[in-house]
N, CA, C, O and the ligand as a Tripos MOL2 file, in Angstrom:
@<TRIPOS>MOLECULE
protein
  261   259    66     0     0
PROTEIN
NO_CHARGES

@<TRIPOS>ATOM
      1 N         107.0400  100.4720  110.0240 N.3       1 MET1
      2 CA        106.8110  100.7690  111.4450 C.3       1 MET1
      3 C         107.3200  102.1760  111.7470 C.2       1 MET1
      4 O         108.4810  102.4910  111.4890 O.2       1 MET1
      5 N         106.4560  103.0080  112.2880 N.am      2 THR2
      6 CA        106.8290  104.3670  112.6470 C.3       2 THR2
      7 C         107.0190  104.4700  114.1490 C.2       2 THR2
      8 O         106.2070  103.9640  114.9230 O.2       2 THR2
      9 N         108.0920  105.1240  114.5550 N.am      3 CYS3
     10 CA        108.3600  105.2960  115.9740 C.3       3 CYS3
     11 C         107.2360  106.1110  116.6120 C.2       3 CYS3
     12 O         106.9090  107.1920  116.1220 O.2       3 CYS3
     13 N         106.6380  105.6110  117.6960 N.am      4 PRO4
     14 CA        105.5360  106.3340  118.3420 C.3       4 PRO4
     15 C         106.0060  107.5770  119.0940 C.2       4 PRO4
     16 O         105.1850  108.3960  119.5070 O.2       4 PRO4
     17 N         107.3030  107.7220  119.2740 N.am      5 TYR5
     18 CA        107.8200  108.8340  120.0710 C.3       5 TYR5
     19 C         108.2080  110.0190  119.2030 C.2       5 TYR5
     20 O         107.8810  111.1630  119.5200 O.2       5 TYR5
     21 N         108.9170  109.7400  118.0890 N.am      6 CYS6
     22 CA        109.4080  110.8500  117.2670 C.3       6 CYS6
     23 C         108.8970  110.7600  115.8410 C.2       6 CYS6
     24 O         109.1980  111.6280  115.0210 O.2       6 CYS6
     25 N         108.1260  109.7190  115.5310 N.am      7 LYS7
     26 CA        107.5190  109.5550  114.2050 C.3       7 LYS7
     27 C         108.5330  109.2840  113.1070 C.2       7 LYS7
     28 O         108.2180  109.3790  111.9210 O.2       7 LYS7
     29 N         109.7580  108.9460  113.5090 N.am      8 GLU8
     30 CA        110.7400  108.5430  112.5080 C.3       8 GLU8
     31 C         110.5820  107.0510  112.2510 C.2       8 GLU8
     32 O         109.8700  106.3520  112.9740 O.2       8 GLU8
     33 N         111.2560  106.5780  111.2120 N.am      9 ALA9
     34 CA        111.1780  105.1630  110.8870 C.3       9 ALA9
     35 C         111.9840  104.3510  111.8850 C.2       9 ALA9
     36 O         113.1760  104.5930  112.0760 O.2       9 ALA9
     37 N         111.3340  103.3910  112.5180 N.am     10 ALA10
     38 CA        112.0190  102.5030  113.4520 C.3      10 ALA10
     39 C         112.3470  101.2010  112.7430 C.2      10 ALA10
     40 O         111.6080  100.7390  111.8730 O.2      10 ALA10
     41 N         113.4720  100.6220  113.1350 N.am     11 ARG11
     42 CA        113.8740   99.3940  112.4550 C.3      11 ARG11
     43 C         113.4650   98.1840  113.2790 C.2      11 ARG11
     44 O         113.4420   98.2090  114.5100 O.2      11 ARG11
     45 N         113.1440   97.1250  112.5450 N.am     12 PHE12
     46 CA        112.7730   95.8760  113.1890 C.3      12 PHE12
     47 C         114.0260   95.2370  113.7810 C.2      12 PHE12
     48 O         115.0510   95.1540  113.1030 O.2      12 PHE12
     49 N         113.9630   94.7920  115.0150 N.am     13 VAL13
     50 CA        115.1240   94.1770  115.6650 C.3      13 VAL13
     51 C         114.9870   92.6650  115.6420 C.2      13 VAL13
     52 O         115.7840   91.9770  115.0040 O.2      13 VAL13
     53 N         113.9970   92.1530  116.3230 N.am     14 ASN14
     54 CA        113.7820   90.7040  116.3390 C.3      14 ASN14
     55 C         112.4360   90.4210  117.0040 C.2      14 ASN14
     56 O         111.6860   91.3370  117.3400 O.2      14 ASN14
     57 N         112.1570   89.1580  117.1810 N.am     15 TYR15
     58 CA        110.9440   88.7680  117.8870 C.3      15 TYR15
     59 C         111.2880   88.4200  119.3240 C.2      15 TYR15
     60 O         112.2660   87.7140  119.5730 O.2      15 TYR15
     61 N         110.5130   88.8940  120.2530 N.am     16 ARG16
     62 CA        110.7280   88.5550  121.6550 C.3      16 ARG16
     63 C         109.5360   87.7420  122.1410 C.2      16 ARG16
     64 O         108.3780   88.0660  121.8770 O.2      16 ARG16
     65 N         109.8530   86.7020  122.8420 N.am     17 THR17
     66 CA        108.8120   85.8110  123.3150 C.3      17 THR17
     67 C         108.3230   86.2620  124.6850 C.2      17 THR17
     68 O         109.1170   86.5850  125.5680 O.2      17 THR17
     69 N         107.0230   86.2770  124.8420 N.am     18 LYS18
     70 CA        106.4430   86.6090  126.1320 C.3      18 LYS18
     71 C         105.5330   85.4730  126.5550 C.2      18 LYS18
     72 O         104.7710   84.9370  125.7510 O.2      18 LYS18
     73 N         105.6220   85.1150  127.8160 N.am     19 THR19
     74 CA        104.8330   83.9920  128.3030 C.3      19 THR19
     75 C         103.9500   84.4320  129.4640 C.2      19 THR19
     76 O         104.4280   85.0070  130.4420 O.2      19 THR19
     77 N         102.6720   84.1570  129.3430 N.am     20 PHE20
     78 CA        101.7480   84.3950  130.4410 C.3      20 PHE20
     79 C         101.3890   83.0540  131.0590 C.2      20 PHE20
     80 O         101.0370   82.1090  130.3520 O.2      20 PHE20
     81 N         101.4790   82.9760  132.3610 N.am     21 THR21
     82 CA        101.0870   81.7390  133.0280 C.3      21 THR21
     83 C          99.6270   81.8350  133.4400 C.2      21 THR21
     84 O          99.2520   82.6830  134.2500 O.2      21 THR21
     85 N          98.8140   80.9650  132.8790 N.am     22 ARG22
     86 CA         97.3800   80.9820  133.1500 C.3      22 ARG22
     87 C          97.0210   79.7210  133.9160 C.2      22 ARG22
     88 O          97.8400   78.8180  134.0840 O.2      22 ARG22
     89 N          95.7710   79.6820  134.3790 N.am     23 LEU23
     90 CA         95.3100   78.5170  135.1260 C.3      23 LEU23
     91 C          95.3730   77.2550  134.2760 C.2      23 LEU23
     92 O          95.6920   76.1730  134.7700 O.2      23 LEU23
     93 N          95.0640   77.4090  132.9940 N.am     24 LEU24
     94 CA         94.9960   76.2330  132.1270 C.3      24 LEU24
     95 C          96.3070   75.9620  131.4150 C.2      24 LEU24
     96 O          96.3700   75.1150  130.5230 O.2      24 LEU24
     97 N          97.3510   76.6760  131.8030 N.am     25 GLY25
     98 CA         98.6420   76.4320  131.1550 C.3      25 GLY25
     99 C          99.2640   77.7260  130.6770 C.2      25 GLY25
    100 O          98.6820   78.8020  130.8100 O.2      25 GLY25
    101 N         100.4430   77.6060  130.1240 N.am     26 ASP26
    102 CA        101.1660   78.7820  129.6610 C.3      26 ASP26
    103 C         100.6420   79.2540  128.3070 C.2      26 ASP26
    104 O         100.3590   78.4610  127.4080 O.2      26 ASP26
    105 N         100.5280   80.5560  128.2000 N.am     27 LEU27
    106 CA        100.1700   81.1540  126.9290 C.3      27 LEU27
    107 C         101.4000   81.8920  126.4270 C.2      27 LEU27
    108 O         101.8500   82.8550  127.0460 O.2      27 LEU27
    109 N         101.9350   81.4450  125.3210 N.am     28 ARG28
    110 CA        103.1880   82.0030  124.8400 C.3      28 ARG28
    111 C         103.0230   82.5440  123.4280 C.2      28 ARG28
    112 O         102.4560   81.8750  122.5630 O.2      28 ARG28
    113 N         103.5050   83.7260  123.2000 N.am     29 PHE29
    114 CA        103.4610   84.2560  121.8460 C.3      29 PHE29
    115 C         104.6750   85.1300  121.5920 C.2      29 PHE29
    116 O         105.3290   85.6090  122.5180 O.2      29 PHE29
    117 N         104.9510   85.3210  120.3360 N.am     30 GLU30
    118 CA        106.0710   86.1740  119.9380 C.3      30 GLU30
    119 C         105.5370   87.5110  119.4660 C.2      30 GLU30
    120 O         104.4740   87.5880  118.8490 O.2      30 GLU30
    121 N         106.2790   88.5530  119.7580 N.am     31 ARG31
    122 CA        105.8810   89.8620  119.2770 C.3      31 ARG31
    123 C         107.1020   90.5660  118.7170 C.2      31 ARG31
    124 O         108.2250   90.3740  119.1820 O.2      31 ARG31
    125 N         106.8600   91.3720  117.7250 N.am     32 ALA32
    126 CA        107.9600   92.0600  117.0510 C.3      32 ALA32
    127 C         108.4690   93.1990  117.9180 C.2      32 ALA32
    128 O         107.6900   93.9360  118.5220 O.2      32 ALA32
    129 N         109.7730   93.3320  117.9680 N.am     33 TYR33
    130 CA        110.3980   94.4150  118.7180 C.3      33 TYR33
    131 C         111.0990   95.3580  117.7530 C.2      33 TYR33
    132 O         111.8950   94.9320  116.9160 O.2      33 TYR33
    133 N         110.7970   96.6360  117.8800 N.am     34 TYR34
    134 CA        111.3980   97.6430  117.0100 C.3      34 TYR34
    135 C         112.2280   98.5950  117.8460 C.2      34 TYR34
    136 O         111.9320   98.8540  119.0120 O.2      34 TYR34
    137 N         113.2800   99.1100  117.2190 N.am     35 HIS35
    138 CA        114.1190  100.0940  117.9100 C.3      35 HIS35
    139 C         114.3000  101.3040  117.0100 C.2      35 HIS35
    140 O         114.5400  101.1710  115.8100 O.2      35 HIS35
    141 N         114.1850  102.4750  117.5950 N.am     36 CYS36
    142 CA        114.3210  103.7120  116.8400 C.3      36 CYS36
    143 C         115.7090  104.2970  117.0680 C.2      36 CYS36
    144 O         116.0990  104.5700  118.2030 O.2      36 CYS36
    145 N         116.4540  104.4860  115.9740 N.am     37 ASP37
    146 CA        117.7900  105.0650  116.0940 C.3      37 ASP37
    147 C         117.7260  106.5640  116.3730 C.2      37 ASP37
    148 O         118.6870  107.1450  116.8780 O.2      37 ASP37
    149 N         116.6110  107.1810  116.0500 N.am     38 GLN38
    150 CA        116.5030  108.6370  116.2010 C.3      38 GLN38
    151 C         116.4260  109.0440  117.6670 C.2      38 GLN38
    152 O         117.1250  109.9650  118.0900 O.2      38 GLN38
    153 N         115.5970  108.3770  118.4340 N.am     39 CYS39
    154 CA        115.4090  108.7750  119.8320 C.3      39 CYS39
    155 C         115.8210  107.6680  120.8010 C.2      39 CYS39
    156 O         115.7570  107.8510  122.0160 O.2      39 CYS39
    157 N         116.2440  106.5220  120.2660 N.am     40 GLY40
    158 CA        116.7450  105.4620  121.1250 C.3      40 GLY40
    159 C         115.6770  104.6880  121.8750 C.2      40 GLY40
    160 O         115.9900  103.9450  122.8060 O.2      40 GLY40
    161 N         114.4180  104.8490  121.4840 N.am     41 GLN41
    162 CA        113.3370  104.1540  122.1570 C.3      41 GLN41
    163 C         113.0560  102.8170  121.4850 C.2      41 GLN41
    164 O         113.1250  102.6940  120.2620 O.2      41 GLN41
    165 N         112.7460  101.8370  122.2880 N.am     42 GLY42
    166 CA        112.3010  100.5620  121.7510 C.3      42 GLY42
    167 C         110.8030  100.4540  121.9430 C.2      42 GLY42
    168 O         110.2500  101.0290  122.8800 O.2      42 GLY42
    169 N         110.1460   99.7220  121.0630 N.am     43 SER43
    170 CA        108.6960   99.6240  121.2080 C.3      43 SER43
    171 C         108.1850   98.3030  120.6630 C.2      43 SER43
    172 O         108.7880   97.6890  119.7830 O.2      43 SER43
    173 N         107.0540   97.8890  121.2150 N.am     44 PHE44
    174 CA        106.3340   96.7170  120.7330 C.3      44 PHE44
    175 C         105.0160   97.2120  120.1650 C.2      44 PHE44
    176 O         104.0660   97.4310  120.9170 O.2      44 PHE44
    177 N         104.9410   97.3920  118.8520 N.am     45 PRO45
    178 CA        103.7290   97.9730  118.2530 C.3      45 PRO45
    179 C         102.4750   97.1830  118.5590 C.2      45 PRO45
    180 O         101.3850   97.7510  118.6320 O.2      45 PRO45
    181 N         102.6140   95.8720  118.7400 N.am     46 TRP46
    182 CA        101.4170   95.0800  119.0160 C.3      46 TRP46
    183 C         100.8400   95.4380  120.3840 C.2      46 TRP46
    184 O          99.6210   95.4760  120.5550 O.2      46 TRP46
    185 N         101.7100   95.6990  121.3530 N.am     47 ASP47
    186 CA        101.2340   96.1130  122.6660 C.3      47 ASP47
    187 C         100.4470   97.4060  122.5730 C.2      47 ASP47
    188 O          99.4370   97.5840  123.2540 O.2      47 ASP47
    189 N         100.9180   98.3040  121.7270 N.am     48 GLN48
    190 CA        100.2300   99.5760  121.5920 C.3      48 GLN48
    191 C          98.8860   99.3870  120.9350 C.2      48 GLN48
    192 O          97.9280  100.0890  121.2590 O.2      48 GLN48
    193 N          98.8050   98.4650  120.0340 N.am     49 THR49
    194 CA         97.5210   98.1870  119.4090 C.3      49 THR49
    195 C          96.5160   97.7680  120.4710 C.2      49 THR49
    196 O          95.3680   98.2110  120.4560 O.2      49 THR49
    197 N          96.9440   96.9210  121.3830 N.am     50 LEU50
    198 CA         96.0460   96.4770  122.4430 C.3      50 LEU50
    199 C          95.6440   97.6430  123.3270 C.2      50 LEU50
    200 O          94.4860   97.7580  123.7280 O.2      50 LEU50
    201 N          96.6000   98.5050  123.6290 N.am     51 ARG51
    202 CA         96.3260   99.5980  124.5480 C.3      51 ARG51
    203 C          95.3900  100.6220  123.9150 C.2      51 ARG51
    204 O          94.5510  101.2180  124.5900 O.2      51 ARG51
    205 N          95.5480  100.8160  122.6030 N.am     52 LEU52
    206 CA         94.7710  101.8620  121.9470 C.3      52 LEU52
    207 C          93.3480  101.4070  121.6250 C.2      52 LEU52
    208 O          92.4530  102.2390  121.4680 O.2      52 LEU52
    209 N          93.1340  100.1040  121.5280 N.am     53 SER53
    210 CA         91.7950   99.6290  121.2020 C.3      53 SER53
    211 C          91.2930   98.7290  122.3310 C.2      53 SER53
    212 O          91.6020   97.5380  122.3560 O.2      53 SER53
    213 N          90.5260   99.2870  123.2560 N.am     54 PRO54
    214 CA         90.0420   98.5300  124.4140 C.3      54 PRO54
    215 C          89.1770   97.3450  124.0210 C.2      54 PRO54
    216 O          89.1160   96.3580  124.7540 O.2      54 PRO54
    217 N          88.4990   97.4250  122.8610 N.am     55 GLN55
    218 CA         87.6590   96.3250  122.4490 C.3      55 GLN55
    219 C          88.4380   95.4150  121.5220 C.2      55 GLN55
    220 O          89.0730   95.8840  120.5780 O.2      55 GLN55
    221 N          88.3940   94.1220  121.7790 N.am     56 PRO56
    222 CA         89.0650   93.1750  120.8790 C.3      56 PRO56
    223 C          88.4970   93.3050  119.4730 C.2      56 PRO56
    224 O          87.2860   93.4460  119.3020 O.2      56 PRO56
    225 N          89.3570   93.2590  118.4740 N.am     57 SER57
    226 CA         88.8940   93.4220  117.1080 C.3      57 SER57
    227 C          87.9100   92.3070  116.7320 C.2      57 SER57
    228 O          87.0500   92.4960  115.8720 O.2      57 SER57
    229 N          88.0430   91.1510  117.3780 N.am     58 GLY58
    230 CA         87.1430   90.0510  117.0830 C.3      58 GLY58
    231 C          85.7070   90.3960  117.4210 C.2      58 GLY58
    232 O          84.7860   90.0370  116.6870 O.2      58 GLY58
    233 N          85.5130   91.1020  118.5420 N.am     59 ALA59
    234 CA         84.1640   91.4830  118.9550 C.3      59 ALA59
    235 C          83.5570   92.4620  117.9470 C.2      59 ALA59
    236 O          82.3760   92.3740  117.6140 O.2      59 ALA59
    237 N          84.3760   93.3850  117.4740 N.am     60 ALA60
    238 CA         83.8920   94.3570  116.4840 C.3      60 ALA60
    239 C          83.5010   93.6430  115.2060 C.2      60 ALA60
    240 O          82.5030   93.9940  114.5760 O.2      60 ALA60
    241 N          84.2750   92.6480  114.8190 N.am     61 ALA61
    242 CA         83.9820   91.9020  113.5990 C.3      61 ALA61
    243 C          82.6650   91.1550  113.7540 C.2      61 ALA61
    244 O          81.8840   91.0800  112.8050 O.2      61 ALA61
    245 N          82.4110   90.6090  114.9230 N.am     62 LEU62
    246 CA         81.1700   89.8850  115.1590 C.3      62 LEU62
    247 C          79.9820   90.8240  115.0940 C.2      62 LEU62
    248 O          78.9350   90.4760  114.5490 O.2      62 LEU62
    249 N          80.1470   92.0310  115.6580 N.am     63 ARG63
    250 CA         79.0480   93.0050  115.6280 C.3      63 ARG63
    251 C          78.7260   93.4110  114.2010 C.2      63 ARG63
    252 O          77.5710   93.6780  113.8700 O.2      63 ARG63
    253 N          79.7410   93.4560  113.3620 N.am     64 ALA64
    254 CA         79.5540   93.8820  111.9690 C.3      64 ALA64
    255 C          78.7230   92.8630  111.1990 C.2      64 ALA64
    256 O          78.0960   93.2050  110.1970 O.2      64 ALA64
    257 N          78.7140   91.6030  111.6640 N.am     65 LEU65
    258 CA         77.9030   90.5950  110.9870 C.3      65 LEU65
    259 C          76.4780   90.8520  111.2860 C.2      65 LEU65
    260 O          75.6070   90.1200  110.8160 O.2      65 LEU65
    261 ZN        111.9470  107.5910  117.7570 Zn       66 ZN66
@<TRIPOS>BOND
     1     1     2 1
     2     2     3 1
     3     3     4 2
     4     3     5 am
     5     5     6 1
     6     6     7 1
     7     7     8 2
     8     7     9 am
     9     9    10 1
    10    10    11 1
    11    11    12 2
    12    11    13 am
    13    13    14 1
    14    14    15 1
    15    15    16 2
    16    15    17 am
    17    17    18 1
    18    18    19 1
    19    19    20 2
    20    19    21 am
    21    21    22 1
    22    22    23 1
    23    23    24 2
    24    23    25 am
    25    25    26 1
    26    26    27 1
    27    27    28 2
    28    27    29 am
    29    29    30 1
    30    30    31 1
    31    31    32 2
    32    31    33 am
    33    33    34 1
    34    34    35 1
    35    35    36 2
    36    35    37 am
    37    37    38 1
    38    38    39 1
    39    39    40 2
    40    39    41 am
    41    41    42 1
    42    42    43 1
    43    43    44 2
    44    43    45 am
    45    45    46 1
    46    46    47 1
    47    47    48 2
    48    47    49 am
    49    49    50 1
    50    50    51 1
    51    51    52 2
    52    51    53 am
    53    53    54 1
    54    54    55 1
    55    55    56 2
    56    55    57 am
    57    57    58 1
    58    58    59 1
    59    59    60 2
    60    59    61 am
    61    61    62 1
    62    62    63 1
    63    63    64 2
    64    63    65 am
    65    65    66 1
    66    66    67 1
    67    67    68 2
    68    67    69 am
    69    69    70 1
    70    70    71 1
    71    71    72 2
    72    71    73 am
    73    73    74 1
    74    74    75 1
    75    75    76 2
    76    75    77 am
    77    77    78 1
    78    78    79 1
    79    79    80 2
    80    79    81 am
    81    81    82 1
    82    82    83 1
    83    83    84 2
    84    83    85 am
    85    85    86 1
    86    86    87 1
    87    87    88 2
    88    87    89 am
    89    89    90 1
    90    90    91 1
    91    91    92 2
    92    91    93 am
    93    93    94 1
    94    94    95 1
    95    95    96 2
    96    95    97 am
    97    97    98 1
    98    98    99 1
    99    99   100 2
   100    99   101 am
   101   101   102 1
   102   102   103 1
   103   103   104 2
   104   103   105 am
   105   105   106 1
   106   106   107 1
   107   107   108 2
   108   107   109 am
   109   109   110 1
   110   110   111 1
   111   111   112 2
   112   111   113 am
   113   113   114 1
   114   114   115 1
   115   115   116 2
   116   115   117 am
   117   117   118 1
   118   118   119 1
   119   119   120 2
   120   119   121 am
   121   121   122 1
   122   122   123 1
   123   123   124 2
   124   123   125 am
   125   125   126 1
   126   126   127 1
   127   127   128 2
   128   127   129 am
   129   129   130 1
   130   130   131 1
   131   131   132 2
   132   131   133 am
   133   133   134 1
   134   134   135 1
   135   135   136 2
   136   135   137 am
   137   137   138 1
   138   138   139 1
   139   139   140 2
   140   139   141 am
   141   141   142 1
   142   142   143 1
   143   143   144 2
   144   143   145 am
   145   145   146 1
   146   146   147 1
   147   147   148 2
   148   147   149 am
   149   149   150 1
   150   150   151 1
   151   151   152 2
   152   151   153 am
   153   153   154 1
   154   154   155 1
   155   155   156 2
   156   155   157 am
   157   157   158 1
   158   158   159 1
   159   159   160 2
   160   159   161 am
   161   161   162 1
   162   162   163 1
   163   163   164 2
   164   163   165 am
   165   165   166 1
   166   166   167 1
   167   167   168 2
   168   167   169 am
   169   169   170 1
   170   170   171 1
   171   171   172 2
   172   171   173 am
   173   173   174 1
   174   174   175 1
   175   175   176 2
   176   175   177 am
   177   177   178 1
   178   178   179 1
   179   179   180 2
   180   179   181 am
   181   181   182 1
   182   182   183 1
   183   183   184 2
   184   183   185 am
   185   185   186 1
   186   186   187 1
   187   187   188 2
   188   187   189 am
   189   189   190 1
   190   190   191 1
   191   191   192 2
   192   191   193 am
   193   193   194 1
   194   194   195 1
   195   195   196 2
   196   195   197 am
   197   197   198 1
   198   198   199 1
   199   199   200 2
   200   199   201 am
   201   201   202 1
   202   202   203 1
   203   203   204 2
   204   203   205 am
   205   205   206 1
   206   206   207 1
   207   207   208 2
   208   207   209 am
   209   209   210 1
   210   210   211 1
   211   211   212 2
   212   211   213 am
   213   213   214 1
   214   214   215 1
   215   215   216 2
   216   215   217 am
   217   217   218 1
   218   218   219 1
   219   219   220 2
   220   219   221 am
   221   221   222 1
   222   222   223 1
   223   223   224 2
   224   223   225 am
   225   225   226 1
   226   226   227 1
   227   227   228 2
   228   227   229 am
   229   229   230 1
   230   230   231 1
   231   231   232 2
   232   231   233 am
   233   233   234 1
   234   234   235 1
   235   235   236 2
   236   235   237 am
   237   237   238 1
   238   238   239 1
   239   239   240 2
   240   239   241 am
   241   241   242 1
   242   242   243 1
   243   243   244 2
   244   243   245 am
   245   245   246 1
   246   246   247 1
   247   247   248 2
   248   247   249 am
   249   249   250 1
   250   250   251 1
   251   251   252 2
   252   251   253 am
   253   253   254 1
   254   254   255 1
   255   255   256 2
   256   255   257 am
   257   257   258 1
   258   258   259 1
   259   259   260 2
@<TRIPOS>SUBSTRUCTURE
     1 MET1         2 RESIDUE 1 A MET
     2 THR2         6 RESIDUE 1 A THR
     3 CYS3        10 RESIDUE 1 A CYS
     4 PRO4        14 RESIDUE 1 A PRO
     5 TYR5        18 RESIDUE 1 A TYR
     6 CYS6        22 RESIDUE 1 A CYS
     7 LYS7        26 RESIDUE 1 A LYS
     8 GLU8        30 RESIDUE 1 A GLU
     9 ALA9        34 RESIDUE 1 A ALA
    10 ALA10       38 RESIDUE 1 A ALA
    11 ARG11       42 RESIDUE 1 A ARG
    12 PHE12       46 RESIDUE 1 A PHE
    13 VAL13       50 RESIDUE 1 A VAL
    14 ASN14       54 RESIDUE 1 A ASN
    15 TYR15       58 RESIDUE 1 A TYR
    16 ARG16       62 RESIDUE 1 A ARG
    17 THR17       66 RESIDUE 1 A THR
    18 LYS18       70 RESIDUE 1 A LYS
    19 THR19       74 RESIDUE 1 A THR
    20 PHE20       78 RESIDUE 1 A PHE
    21 THR21       82 RESIDUE 1 A THR
    22 ARG22       86 RESIDUE 1 A ARG
    23 LEU23       90 RESIDUE 1 A LEU
    24 LEU24       94 RESIDUE 1 A LEU
    25 GLY25       98 RESIDUE 1 A GLY
    26 ASP26      102 RESIDUE 1 A ASP
    27 LEU27      106 RESIDUE 1 A LEU
    28 ARG28      110 RESIDUE 1 A ARG
    29 PHE29      114 RESIDUE 1 A PHE
    30 GLU30      118 RESIDUE 1 A GLU
    31 ARG31      122 RESIDUE 1 A ARG
    32 ALA32      126 RESIDUE 1 A ALA
    33 TYR33      130 RESIDUE 1 A TYR
    34 TYR34      134 RESIDUE 1 A TYR
    35 HIS35      138 RESIDUE 1 A HIS
    36 CYS36      142 RESIDUE 1 A CYS
    37 ASP37      146 RESIDUE 1 A ASP
    38 GLN38      150 RESIDUE 1 A GLN
    39 CYS39      154 RESIDUE 1 A CYS
    40 GLY40      158 RESIDUE 1 A GLY
    41 GLN41      162 RESIDUE 1 A GLN
    42 GLY42      166 RESIDUE 1 A GLY
    43 SER43      170 RESIDUE 1 A SER
    44 PHE44      174 RESIDUE 1 A PHE
    45 PRO45      178 RESIDUE 1 A PRO
    46 TRP46      182 RESIDUE 1 A TRP
    47 ASP47      186 RESIDUE 1 A ASP
    48 GLN48      190 RESIDUE 1 A GLN
    49 THR49      194 RESIDUE 1 A THR
    50 LEU50      198 RESIDUE 1 A LEU
    51 ARG51      202 RESIDUE 1 A ARG
    52 LEU52      206 RESIDUE 1 A LEU
    53 SER53      210 RESIDUE 1 A SER
    54 PRO54      214 RESIDUE 1 A PRO
    55 GLN55      218 RESIDUE 1 A GLN
    56 PRO56      222 RESIDUE 1 A PRO
    57 SER57      226 RESIDUE 1 A SER
    58 GLY58      230 RESIDUE 1 A GLY
    59 ALA59      234 RESIDUE 1 A ALA
    60 ALA60      238 RESIDUE 1 A ALA
    61 ALA61      242 RESIDUE 1 A ALA
    62 LEU62      246 RESIDUE 1 A LEU
    63 ARG63      250 RESIDUE 1 A ARG
    64 ALA64      254 RESIDUE 1 A ALA
    65 LEU65      258 RESIDUE 1 A LEU
    66 ZN66       261 GROUP 0 **** ****
């Protein structure tokens, strides 16, 4: 995992649980949390993946078929 702020190596801290309350019930998942000792920033790389790719990877995979 590379720190998105300073490009140094960030260390894995732990998994943090996030819960979304939906109409049909709670959607709960764990995501990895990383912390960079170089610049002191914490980051959730999975969140950035979502932000950087507006299209769900599943849709792209379906189009490829
Ligand atoms: Zn950093």
